[in-house]
C-alpha positions in Angstrom: -6.4 -19.9 97.3 -9.1 -22.4 96.9 -12.5 -22.1 98.5 -12.8 -25.1 100.8 -14.8 -26.2 103.8 -12.5 -26.5 106.8 -13.4 -30.0 107.7 -9.9 -31.1 108.7 -9.6 -28.2 111.1 -13.0 -28.9 112.6 -12.1 -32.6 113.1 -8.9 -31.6 114.8 -10.7 -29.1 117.1 -13.3 -31.8 117.9 -10.5 -34.2 118.8 -9.0 -31.6 121.1 -12.4 -31.3 122.8 -12.5 -35.1 123.4 -14.9 -36.0 120.5 -13.6 -39.1 118.8 -15.1 -40.0 115.4 -13.5 -41.8 112.5 -13.5 -40.3 109.1 -15.6 -43.1 107.7 -18.1 -42.8 110.5 -18.3 -39.0 110.0 -18.8 -39.4 106.2 -21.6 -41.9 106.7 -23.4 -39.7 109.2 -23.2 -36.6 107.0 -23.6 -38.0 103.5 -26.4 -40.5 103.7 -25.5 -42.9 100.9 -26.0 -46.6 100.2 -22.3 -46.9 99.5 -19.9 -46.1 102.3 -17.0 -45.6 99.9 -18.9 -42.8 98.0 -19.6 -41.0 101.3 -15.8 -41.0 102.1 -15.0 -39.8 98.6 -17.4 -36.9 99.0 -16.0 -36.0 102.4 -12.4 -36.1 100.9 -13.5 -33.9 97.9 -14.9 -31.2 100.4 -11.7 -31.4 102.5 -9.5 -30.8 99.4 -11.7 -28.1 98.0 -12.6 -30.1 94.9 -16.3 -29.7 95.7 -17.5 -26.4 96.9 -21.3 -26.8 96.8 -22.8 -28.5 99.8 -26.3 -28.9 101.0 -27.2 -27.0 104.1 -28.5 -30.2 105.8 -25.0 -31.6 105.4 -23.5 -28.4 107.0 -25.9 -28.9 110.0 -24.9 -32.5 110.3 -21.2 -31.6 110.2 -21.7 -29.0 112.8 -23.6 -31.4 115.0 -21.1 -34.2 114.7 -18.1 -32.0 115.2 -19.6 -29.6 117.8 -18.7 -26.6 115.7 -20.4 -23.7 113.9 -21.0 -23.0 110.2 -18.9 -19.9 110.5 -15.9 -22.0 111.7 -16.4 -24.5 108.8 -16.3 -21.7 106.3 -13.5 -19.8 107.9 -15.5 -16.7 108.8 -13.8 -14.8 111.6 -16.0 -13.6 114.4 -16.8 -9.9 114.5 -15.1 -7.9 117.2 -16.8 -5.0 118.9 
């Protein structure tokens, strides 16, 4: 099993909540780059698990844009009491 950031799942959850954002728009907001194509490639690499190191600022941006938490992005299950 590869370590990957659960971006696809977070996007799907956001869509179910009524948040609509295109993949290119999300990539451009999270990965500030001069080239839009490179932002999309970086987002795709994280979705596939090809890149596993991500800056915490980008995690915060993903959480903000997709209305999710970092735990959900990394697949951490909530603790039960």
